[in-house]
C-alpha positions as CSV (number, residue, x, y, z in Angstrom):
1,M,-6.8,15.8,-4.8
2,E,-4.3,16.3,-7.6
3,K,-4.4,16.7,-11.3
4,E,-1.8,14.7,-13.1
5,K,-0.2,15.0,-16.5
6,D,-0.1,11.7,-18.2
7,N,1.8,11.3,-21.5
8,R,1.3,7.5,-22.0
9,D,0.0,6.2,-25.4
10,K,-3.6,7.0,-26.1
11,E,-4.7,3.3,-26.1
12,S,-3.3,2.5,-22.7
13,D,-4.1,6.0,-21.2
14,S,-7.9,6.0,-21.4
15,L,-10.8,3.9,-20.4
16,E,-12.3,4.4,-23.8
17,N,-10.5,5.5,-27.0
18,G,-10.8,9.3,-27.2
19,A,-12.2,9.6,-23.7
20,V,-9.2,11.5,-22.2
21,P,-9.9,15.3,-21.7
22,P,-8.6,17.4,-24.6
23,Y,-6.3,19.3,-22.2
24,D,-4.7,16.0,-21.1
25,I,-5.4,16.3,-17.4
26,A,-7.0,13.6,-15.3
27,V,-8.5,14.3,-11.9
28,R,-7.4,11.8,-9.3
29,Q,-8.5,11.9,-5.6
30,T,-5.5,10.9,-3.6
31,N,-7.2,11.1,-0.1
32,K,-7.1,7.6,1.3
33,A,-10.3,8.3,3.3
34,F,-12.3,8.0,0.0
35,H,-11.1,4.4,-0.8
36,F,-11.2,5.1,-4.5
37,D,-8.0,3.2,-5.2
38,E,-9.0,-0.1,-3.6
39,H,-8.8,-2.3,-6.7
40,D,-5.9,-4.3,-5.2
41,L,-8.2,-5.4,-2.4
42,D,-10.9,-6.5,-4.8
43,R,-10.5,-10.2,-5.3
44,V,-13.7,-11.1,-7.2
45,Q,-13.1,-12.8,-10.6
46,R,-14.8,-12.3,-13.9
47,R,-16.6,-15.7,-14.4
48,L,-19.9,-14.7,-15.9
49,K,-20.0,-15.2,-19.6
50,Q,-22.0,-13.3,-22.3
51,R,-24.8,-15.8,-22.3
52,H,-25.1,-15.6,-18.5
53,V,-25.3,-11.8,-18.6
54,Q,-27.9,-11.7,-21.3
55,M,-30.1,-14.2,-19.7
56,I,-29.7,-12.6,-16.3
57,A,-30.9,-9.4,-17.9
58,I,-34.0,-11.3,-19.1
59,A,-34.5,-13.0,-15.7
60,G,-34.4,-9.6,-14.0
61,T,-37.3,-8.4,-16.0
62,I,-39.7,-11.3,-15.5
63,G,-40.9,-12.6,-12.2
64,T,-43.8,-13.4,-9.9
65,G,-44.9,-9.8,-10.1
66,L,-45.9,-10.3,-13.7
67,F,-47.3,-13.8,-13.4
68,L,-49.2,-13.3,-10.1
69,G,-49.1,-9.6,-9.0
70,S,-50.6,-8.5,-12.3
71,G,-53.9,-10.1,-11.1
72,G,-54.1,-7.7,-8.2
73,A,-53.3,-4.7,-10.4
74,L,-56.1,-5.8,-12.8
75,A,-58.6,-6.2,-10.0
76,T,-57.6,-2.8,-8.5
77,A,-57.3,-0.5,-11.5
78,G,-58.9,-2.4,-14.4
79,P,-57.3,-3.3,-17.7
80,L,-56.4,0.2,-18.9
81,G,-55.4,1.4,-15.4
82,A,-53.1,-1.6,-14.9
83,L,-51.6,-1.1,-18.4
84,I,-50.9,2.6,-17.8
85,A,-49.4,1.9,-14.4
86,Y,-47.1,-0.8,-15.7
87,A,-46.1,1.2,-18.8
88,L,-45.3,4.3,-16.6
89,V,-43.2,2.3,-14.1
90,G,-41.6,0.4,-16.9
91,T,-40.3,3.7,-18.4
92,V,-39.0,4.7,-14.9
93,A,-37.3,1.4,-14.4
94,Y,-35.7,1.6,-17.9
95,S,-34.4,5.1,-17.3
96,S,-32.8,3.9,-14.0
97,L,-31.2,1.0,-15.8
98,C,-29.9,3.2,-18.6
99,A,-28.4,5.6,-16.0
100,V,-26.6,2.9,-14.0
101,G,-25.7,1.0,-17.2
102,E,-23.8,3.9,-18.6
103,M,-21.9,4.5,-15.4
104,S,-21.2,0.7,-15.0
105,T,-19.7,0.5,-18.5
106,W,-17.4,3.4,-17.7
107,A,-16.5,1.8,-14.3
108,P,-17.2,-1.9,-14.1
109,I,-16.0,-2.3,-10.5
110,S,-17.3,-3.7,-7.3
111,G,-19.7,-1.5,-5.3
112,T,-21.7,-0.5,-8.4
113,F,-24.2,2.4,-8.0
114,P,-23.8,3.0,-4.3
115,H,-20.0,3.5,-4.9
116,F,-20.9,5.7,-7.9
117,A,-23.0,7.9,-5.7
118,A,-20.1,8.1,-3.2
119,R,-17.6,8.9,-6.0
120,W,-19.5,11.4,-8.0
121,V,-22.2,12.9,-5.7
122,D,-21.3,12.6,-2.0
123,P,-19.7,9.8,0.0
124,A,-22.6,10.1,2.5
125,L,-25.1,9.5,-0.3
126,G,-23.1,6.3,-1.3
127,F,-23.2,5.1,2.3
128,A,-26.9,5.7,2.7
129,T,-27.7,4.2,-0.7
130,G,-25.5,1.1,-0.1
131,W,-27.1,0.2,3.2
132,N,-30.6,1.0,1.9
133,Y,-30.0,-1.3,-1.1
134,F,-28.5,-4.0,1.1
135,Y,-31.4,-4.3,3.5
136,T,-33.9,-3.9,0.7
137,N,-32.5,-6.9,-1.1
138,A,-31.7,-8.9,2.1
139,I,-35.4,-8.6,3.1
140,S,-36.6,-9.4,-0.4
141,T,-34.8,-12.8,-0.3
142,P,-37.0,-14.4,2.4
143,S,-40.1,-12.9,0.8
144,E,-39.4,-14.7,-2.5
145,I,-38.6,-17.9,-0.6
146,T,-42.0,-17.6,1.1
147,A,-43.6,-17.0,-2.3
148,A,-42.0,-20.2,-3.6
149,V,-43.2,-22.2,-0.6
150,I,-46.8,-20.9,-1.1
151,L,-46.6,-22.0,-4.7
152,L,-45.8,-25.5,-3.5
153,T,-49.1,-25.6,-1.6
154,F,-50.8,-25.7,-5.1
155,W,-50.0,-29.4,-4.9
156,D,-49.4,-30.0,-1.2
157,K,-52.2,-28.5,1.0
158,N,-50.7,-29.9,4.3
159,S,-49.6,-26.8,6.3
160,D,-47.4,-29.0,8.5
161,H,-45.0,-29.4,5.6
162,I,-44.4,-25.7,5.1
163,P,-41.5,-25.4,7.6
164,A,-39.6,-28.2,5.9
165,Y,-40.1,-26.7,2.4
166,T,-38.9,-23.3,3.8
167,A,-35.8,-24.9,5.3
168,V,-34.9,-26.7,2.1
169,L,-35.3,-23.6,-0.1
170,C,-33.3,-21.5,2.3
171,V,-30.4,-24.0,2.2
172,L,-30.6,-24.3,-1.6
173,V,-30.5,-20.5,-2.2
174,C,-27.6,-20.1,0.2
175,L,-25.6,-23.0,-1.4
176,I,-26.0,-21.7,-4.9
177,N,-24.5,-18.4,-3.8
178,I,-21.8,-20.0,-1.7
179,F,-20.6,-22.3,-4.5
180,G,-19.7,-19.1,-6.4
181,V,-20.7,-16.8,-9.2
182,R,-20.3,-19.4,-11.9
183,Y,-23.0,-21.7,-10.3
184,F,-25.1,-18.6,-9.8
185,G,-24.8,-17.7,-13.5
186,E,-25.6,-21.2,-14.6
187,S,-28.7,-21.4,-12.4
188,E,-30.0,-18.1,-13.5
189,F,-29.4,-19.1,-17.1
190,I,-31.6,-22.1,-16.7
191,F,-34.3,-20.2,-14.8
192,A,-34.3,-17.5,-17.4
193,I,-34.9,-20.0,-20.2
194,I,-37.9,-21.4,-18.2
195,K,-39.3,-17.9,-17.7
196,L,-38.9,-17.0,-21.3
197,T,-40.6,-20.2,-22.4
198,L,-43.4,-19.6,-19.9
199,I,-44.2,-16.0,-20.8
200,I,-44.0,-16.6,-24.6
201,G,-46.2,-19.7,-24.2
202,L,-48.8,-17.8,-22.1
203,L,-48.9,-14.9,-24.5
204,L,-49.5,-17.3,-27.4
205,V,-52.1,-19.3,-25.5
206,G,-53.7,-16.1,-24.3
207,L,-54.0,-14.7,-27.8
208,I,-55.5,-18.0,-29.1
209,V,-58.0,-18.1,-26.3
210,D,-58.9,-14.4,-26.8
211,L,-59.6,-15.0,-30.5
212,G,-61.8,-18.0,-29.8
213,G,-59.3,-20.8,-30.5
214,G,-59.8,-22.5,-27.1
215,P,-61.9,-25.7,-26.7
216,E,-64.9,-23.6,-25.7
217,G,-64.6,-21.5,-28.9
218,D,-65.6,-18.2,-27.2
219,R,-64.2,-15.2,-28.9
220,I,-63.5,-12.6,-26.2
221,G,-61.7,-9.7,-27.9
222,F,-61.9,-6.5,-25.9
223,R,-65.3,-7.5,-24.3
224,Y,-64.1,-6.7,-20.8
225,W,-62.8,-3.3,-21.6
226,K,-66.5,-2.3,-22.4
227,N,-68.2,-4.3,-19.6
228,P,-67.4,-3.8,-16.7
229,G,-65.1,-1.1,-18.2
230,A,-61.5,-0.1,-18.8
231,I,-60.7,1.5,-15.4
232,N,-61.9,0.4,-12.0
233,R,-62.6,2.7,-9.1
234,A,-60.6,2.9,-5.8
235,G,-63.7,3.4,-3.6
236,L,-62.0,6.3,-1.8
237,V,-63.8,9.3,-3.4
238,N,-67.4,8.3,-4.2
239,S,-68.4,11.8,-5.1
240,H,-66.1,12.1,-8.1
241,I,-65.7,9.1,-10.4
242,G,-62.8,10.6,-12.3
243,V,-60.7,11.3,-9.2
244,D,-61.6,7.8,-7.8
245,R,-60.4,6.1,-10.9
246,F,-57.1,8.2,-10.9
247,L,-56.5,7.0,-7.3
248,A,-57.1,3.4,-8.4
249,L,-54.3,3.8,-10.9
250,L,-52.0,5.3,-8.3
251,S,-52.6,2.5,-5.9
252,V,-51.2,-0.1,-8.3
253,L,-47.9,1.7,-8.9
254,V,-46.3,-0.2,-6.0
255,N,-47.5,-3.5,-7.4
256,A,-46.0,-2.6,-10.8
257,A,-42.7,-1.4,-9.1
258,F,-42.4,-4.8,-7.4
259,S,-42.7,-6.5,-10.7
260,F,-39.7,-4.5,-12.1
261,Q,-37.4,-4.8,-9.1
262,G,-34.2,-6.7,-9.8
263,M,-33.8,-5.4,-13.3
264,E,-30.5,-3.8,-12.2
265,L,-29.0,-7.2,-11.4
266,V,-27.0,-7.2,-14.6
267,V,-25.0,-4.2,-13.6
268,I,-24.5,-5.3,-10.0
269,A,-22.6,-8.2,-11.5
270,A,-20.4,-6.0,-13.6
271,S,-17.2,-6.6,-11.6
272,E,-17.7,-10.4,-12.2
273,T,-18.5,-10.3,-15.9
274,E,-16.3,-11.2,-18.8
275,S,-15.9,-8.2,-21.2
276,P,-18.3,-6.2,-19.0
277,R,-18.4,-3.1,-21.1
278,R,-19.5,-4.9,-24.2
279,N,-21.8,-7.3,-22.6
280,I,-23.6,-4.9,-20.2
281,A,-24.0,-2.4,-23.0
282,K,-25.6,-5.1,-25.1
283,A,-27.9,-6.2,-22.3
284,V,-29.1,-2.7,-21.4
285,R,-29.9,-1.9,-25.1
286,R,-32.1,-5.0,-25.3
287,V,-34.0,-4.5,-22.0
288,F,-36.4,-1.8,-23.5
289,Y,-37.7,-4.4,-26.0
290,R,-38.1,-7.0,-23.3
291,I,-40.2,-4.6,-21.2
292,L,-42.3,-3.8,-24.2
293,V,-42.9,-7.4,-25.3
294,F,-43.2,-9.2,-22.0
295,Y,-44.7,-6.7,-19.6
296,I,-46.8,-4.4,-21.8
297,L,-48.1,-7.2,-24.0
298,G,-48.6,-9.4,-20.9
299,I,-50.7,-6.8,-19.1
300,L,-52.6,-6.0,-22.2
301,M,-53.3,-9.7,-22.7
302,I,-54.6,-10.4,-19.1
303,G,-56.9,-7.3,-19.4
304,M,-58.4,-8.9,-22.5
305,L,-58.8,-12.3,-20.9
306,V,-60.3,-11.6,-17.5
307,A,-62.6,-8.9,-16.2
308,Y,-61.4,-6.8,-13.3
309,N,-64.5,-7.8,-11.3
310,D,-64.2,-11.5,-12.1
311,A,-65.4,-13.6,-9.1
312,D,-62.4,-16.0,-9.5
313,L,-59.9,-13.2,-9.7
314,L,-61.2,-11.5,-6.6
315,S,-61.7,-14.6,-4.5
316,L,-58.2,-16.0,-5.3
317,Q,-56.2,-12.8,-4.7
318,D,-54.8,-14.1,-1.4
319,N,-54.0,-17.5,-2.8
320,N,-50.6,-16.6,-4.4
321,T,-50.4,-19.8,-6.4
322,A,-50.9,-20.3,-10.1
323,A,-54.6,-20.4,-9.4
324,S,-54.7,-16.7,-8.8
325,S,-52.9,-15.9,-12.1
326,P,-55.2,-14.2,-14.6
327,F,-53.6,-16.3,-17.3
328,V,-54.5,-19.5,-15.5
329,I,-58.0,-18.3,-14.8
330,A,-58.6,-17.7,-18.5
331,I,-56.9,-21.0,-19.5
332,K,-59.1,-23.0,-17.1
333,R,-62.2,-21.2,-18.2
334,A,-61.3,-22.0,-21.8
335,G,-61.3,-25.7,-20.9
336,I,-57.5,-26.4,-20.9
337,R,-57.0,-28.5,-17.8
338,V,-53.3,-29.6,-17.5
339,L,-51.6,-26.2,-18.2
340,P,-52.2,-24.7,-14.7
341,H,-49.8,-27.3,-13.2
342,I,-47.1,-26.5,-15.7
343,V,-47.6,-22.7,-15.1
344,N,-47.3,-23.2,-11.3
345,G,-44.1,-25.1,-11.7
346,A,-42.6,-22.5,-13.9
347,I,-43.7,-19.7,-11.5
348,F,-42.1,-21.6,-8.6
349,T,-38.7,-21.5,-10.4
350,S,-39.3,-17.8,-11.0
351,A,-39.8,-17.1,-7.3
352,F,-36.8,-19.2,-6.4
353,S,-34.7,-17.4,-9.0
354,A,-35.8,-14.0,-7.6
355,G,-34.7,-15.1,-4.1
356,N,-31.4,-16.3,-5.6
357,S,-30.8,-13.0,-7.3
358,F,-31.7,-10.8,-4.3
359,L,-29.2,-12.7,-2.2
360,F,-26.5,-12.2,-4.8
361,C,-27.3,-8.5,-5.0
362,S,-27.3,-7.9,-1.2
363,S,-24.0,-9.8,-0.8
364,R,-22.2,-7.9,-3.6
365,V,-23.4,-4.5,-2.4
366,L,-22.3,-5.4,1.1
367,Y,-18.9,-6.4,-0.2
368,G,-18.6,-3.2,-2.1
369,L,-19.4,-1.2,1.0
370,A,-16.7,-3.0,2.9
371,L,-14.2,-2.5,0.1
372,R,-14.8,1.3,0.3
373,G,-14.5,1.5,4.1
374,Q,-18.3,1.9,4.7
375,A,-18.8,-1.6,6.2
376,P,-16.5,-3.9,8.4
377,R,-13.3,-4.6,6.4
378,I,-13.5,-8.3,7.3
379,L,-16.3,-8.6,4.7
380,T,-13.8,-8.0,1.9
381,Y,-12.4,-11.5,2.4
382,C,-12.6,-13.6,-0.8
383,T,-11.8,-17.2,-1.5
384,K,-9.2,-18.3,-4.1
385,K,-12.1,-18.5,-6.7
386,G,-13.2,-14.9,-6.1
387,L,-16.2,-15.5,-3.8
388,P,-16.8,-12.8,-1.2
389,L,-17.5,-15.5,1.4
390,Y,-18.2,-13.5,4.5
391,A,-20.5,-11.0,2.7
392,V,-22.4,-14.0,1.2
393,L,-22.7,-15.6,4.7
394,V,-24.0,-12.4,6.4
395,S,-26.5,-11.9,3.6
396,S,-27.6,-15.5,3.8
397,C,-28.6,-15.1,7.4
398,F,-31.6,-13.0,6.3
399,T,-33.1,-15.9,4.3
400,F,-34.2,-17.5,7.6
401,L,-36.6,-14.6,8.2
402,S,-38.8,-16.6,5.8
403,F,-39.7,-18.8,8.8
404,M,-41.7,-15.8,10.2
405,S,-44.4,-16.4,7.6
406,V,-45.0,-19.9,9.2
407,S,-46.2,-18.3,12.4
408,S,-49.5,-16.4,12.2
409,G,-48.3,-13.9,14.9
410,S,-45.1,-12.9,13.1
411,N,-46.6,-13.1,9.7
412,K,-47.8,-9.5,9.9
413,V,-44.3,-8.3,10.7
414,F,-43.0,-10.2,7.7
415,V,-45.6,-8.5,5.5
416,W,-44.3,-5.2,6.7
417,F,-40.8,-6.2,5.7
418,V,-42.0,-7.2,2.2
419,N,-43.7,-3.8,1.7
420,L,-40.6,-2.0,3.1
421,S,-38.4,-3.6,0.6
422,T,-40.7,-2.6,-2.3
423,T,-40.8,1.1,-1.3
424,G,-37.0,1.0,-0.7
425,G,-36.6,0.1,-4.3
426,F,-37.9,3.5,-5.3
427,T,-35.1,5.2,-3.3
428,S,-32.5,3.1,-5.2
429,W,-33.9,4.1,-8.6
430,F,-34.0,7.8,-7.5
431,V,-30.3,7.7,-6.5
432,M,-29.3,5.9,-9.8
433,N,-30.8,8.8,-11.8
434,I,-29.5,11.6,-9.6
435,T,-26.0,10.0,-9.6
436,Y,-26.0,9.9,-13.4
437,I,-27.0,13.6,-13.7
438,F,-24.0,14.4,-11.5
439,F,-21.8,11.9,-13.4
440,R,-22.7,13.5,-16.8
441,R,-22.1,17.0,-15.5
442,G,-18.7,16.1,-14.2
443,M,-17.7,14.2,-17.4
444,L,-18.7,17.2,-19.6
445,A,-16.9,19.7,-17.3
446,Q,-13.7,17.7,-17.5
447,G,-13.9,17.3,-21.3
448,Y,-14.8,13.7,-21.7
449,D,-16.7,12.5,-24.7
450,L,-19.7,10.6,-23.4
451,T,-20.6,9.2,-26.8
452,K,-17.4,7.2,-26.8
453,N,-18.3,5.2,-23.8
454,S,-19.3,1.6,-24.5
455,Y,-22.9,2.5,-23.8
456,H,-24.5,5.9,-24.2
457,N,-28.1,6.7,-24.5
458,R,-28.8,9.6,-26.8
459,W,-31.8,10.6,-24.8
460,Q,-29.7,11.5,-21.7
461,P,-29.9,13.4,-19.5
462,Y,-33.7,13.8,-20.1
463,I,-34.6,10.2,-19.3
464,S,-32.7,10.5,-16.0
465,Y,-34.7,13.7,-15.2
466,W,-37.8,11.7,-16.0
467,G,-36.7,8.8,-13.8
468,A,-35.6,11.0,-10.9
469,G,-38.9,13.0,-11.0
470,W,-41.2,10.0,-11.1
471,T,-39.3,8.0,-8.4
472,L,-39.5,11.0,-6.1
473,F,-43.2,11.2,-6.8
474,F,-43.6,7.4,-6.1
475,I,-41.8,7.7,-2.8
476,F,-44.3,10.2,-1.5
477,V,-47.5,8.8,-2.9
478,N,-47.0,5.0,-2.5
479,G,-48.9,4.9,0.8
480,F,-51.5,7.6,0.0
481,A,-54.5,5.3,0.7
482,V,-53.6,5.1,4.4
483,F,-54.9,8.7,4.8
484,W,-58.4,7.6,4.0
485,N,-58.5,4.9,6.6
486,F,-55.5,5.7,8.8
487,N,-53.5,2.7,10.2
488,A,-50.2,3.3,12.0
489,A,-48.6,0.0,10.7
490,D,-49.5,0.7,7.1
491,F,-48.3,4.3,7.4
492,L,-44.9,3.2,8.8
493,T,-44.5,0.5,6.2
494,A,-45.1,3.1,3.4
495,Y,-43.0,5.9,4.7
496,I,-40.5,4.8,7.4
497,N,-37.9,4.2,4.7
498,I,-37.6,8.0,4.2
499,P,-36.4,8.8,7.7
500,I,-34.2,5.7,7.7
501,F,-32.5,6.9,4.6
502,V,-32.2,10.5,5.8
503,V,-30.7,9.4,9.1
504,L,-28.1,7.3,7.3
505,Y,-27.2,10.1,5.0
506,V,-27.1,12.9,7.6
507,G,-25.4,10.8,10.2
508,Y,-22.6,9.8,8.0
509,K,-22.2,13.3,6.6
510,A,-22.0,14.7,10.1
511,I,-19.5,12.2,11.4
512,K,-17.3,12.1,8.3
513,R,-17.9,15.8,7.3
514,T,-18.3,14.9,3.6
515,Q,-19.0,17.4,0.9
516,I,-20.9,17.2,-2.4
517,W,-18.4,16.8,-5.2
518,K,-17.9,19.7,-7.6
519,P,-17.7,18.8,-11.3
520,M,-13.9,19.5,-11.5
521,E,-13.3,17.4,-8.3
522,M,-14.9,14.2,-9.6
523,D,-12.5,11.3,-10.1
524,F,-13.2,9.2,-13.3
525,V,-9.8,7.4,-13.4
526,T,-8.6,6.1,-10.0
527,G,-9.1,2.3,-9.5
528,I,-11.1,1.9,-12.8
529,P,-9.7,-0.7,-15.2
530,T,-9.0,0.2,-18.8
531,L,-10.6,-1.4,-21.8
532,E,-7.5,-3.5,-22.4
533,E,-7.8,-4.9,-18.8
534,T,-11.4,-6.0,-19.1
535,E,-12.4,-6.6,-22.7
536,E,-11.6,-9.7,-24.7
537,P,-11.7,-9.7,-28.5
538,E,-15.2,-10.5,-29.8
539,V,-15.3,-13.7,-31.8
540,P,-17.6,-13.3,-34.8
541,P,-20.3,-16.0,-35.4
542,K,-19.1,-18.7,-37.8
543,N,-22.5,-20.3,-38.8
544,I,-26.2,-19.8,-38.7
545,G,-26.5,-21.4,-35.2
546,E,-23.9,-19.0,-33.7
547,K,-25.6,-16.1,-35.4
548,I,-29.0,-17.0,-33.9
549,A,-27.3,-17.5,-30.5
550,N,-25.6,-14.1,-30.8
551,I,-28.9,-12.4,-31.4
552,I,-30.5,-14.1,-28.4
553,F,-27.6,-13.9,-26.0
């Protein structure tokens, strides 16, 4: 490590105007083993435009977890229990996004938060986080493809067609990613518009039905909050109703977390985004309102429309098509017939979009690991158009795990993979918040002004403490129900991610003999592009149409 004097002009010297330490010393790690200065090997290109980034941010916050999984949360915890669980997990997801968003606007480079963990906490933590995030997303891709295939059975009940549907979707997801980030951005842009239209339409229709505006004219209001009640029981502690209701709330936290997974996609794509500091900052600032409007209002609405002990809700929980959505149950009951088919089609695109996004995330994190010397260097190969081809191909291989759901014998193993990917997401959120706490401590110690970064949340570091504390709690309690009726498979699914992560961390630390970075050793400069290298002048809107588009995008 060395500390270098740098007397260049202020504008070209800093990542942000005024961000250079007052004593004009920048810490640079010169040890090649850390791979901090690998920007010359990084061949990805900035092809995602502002509208892509903004709509990807929306797409990352709306998915099958909201449209379908919310029904399971309602049935398990009741309307108030589901609302509390989704609101709590929403704050944790938001804190994690704020943390990684601030670090990404400082360093919009390939590798994203696993590299930040290696750079500002411990190289071993970056290694463990990167591989944890890779297999979490790689496994999530086939699970979403399977969900999309199940949605097709809403129209085609012939089970013999499932393998063909699975093969077609696998190929399509792989092709979109192989064609390049521009095609990925355009596809996600279209899918996001469909999701937005669907959720806004469902909220409006739900409100109309609740107020008695449906064909049947039945005004529901908050009827189901009174009878059968606001919070369901878990059925684990019959002797104490309060404790049993609290356990019901805990049991839906994983359901809620699955709904919010993928929100960080917008920062994963930082190294391939035009004007990343401005566009990512704008996207992160707007995510809070999207969570509030889409998730909180969505969960509140289904709790008003359907009772948690509704016979249709309970009988259709394993259906996993639009028929099991609380929105569709309420719509059909109100006498609106054609809408379920439209909803199922829109949810199908949502599942396909999620699989598309998870494949993108897994390939970019794998590419980042290779770039930093923590995965085979051959995976750094990029085409002339900036596509990390080999990383995409390796990640694409996991899509064919979706064929496991076709066989009844292997389906149980596939379900384990799905649950493992959900619990692995908690670990990633935890690392995002912990890394930010270290990042902030190092920045302040070296004299950087955090408020002059493109994005800075004034509630930091408190929201990162909040996020880190709750994610650690989620990691340990997500499988608590197994202790009432012990099952080895469920126990392993819930907790095996902990020893896997520990082995990755301790193993790398022992082999490479890494150390936790001290605040004055953290490198905030090497290999990080300046503002002038990444940001293009913002063109102000010229007419009312462009002003509206600027607000939306």
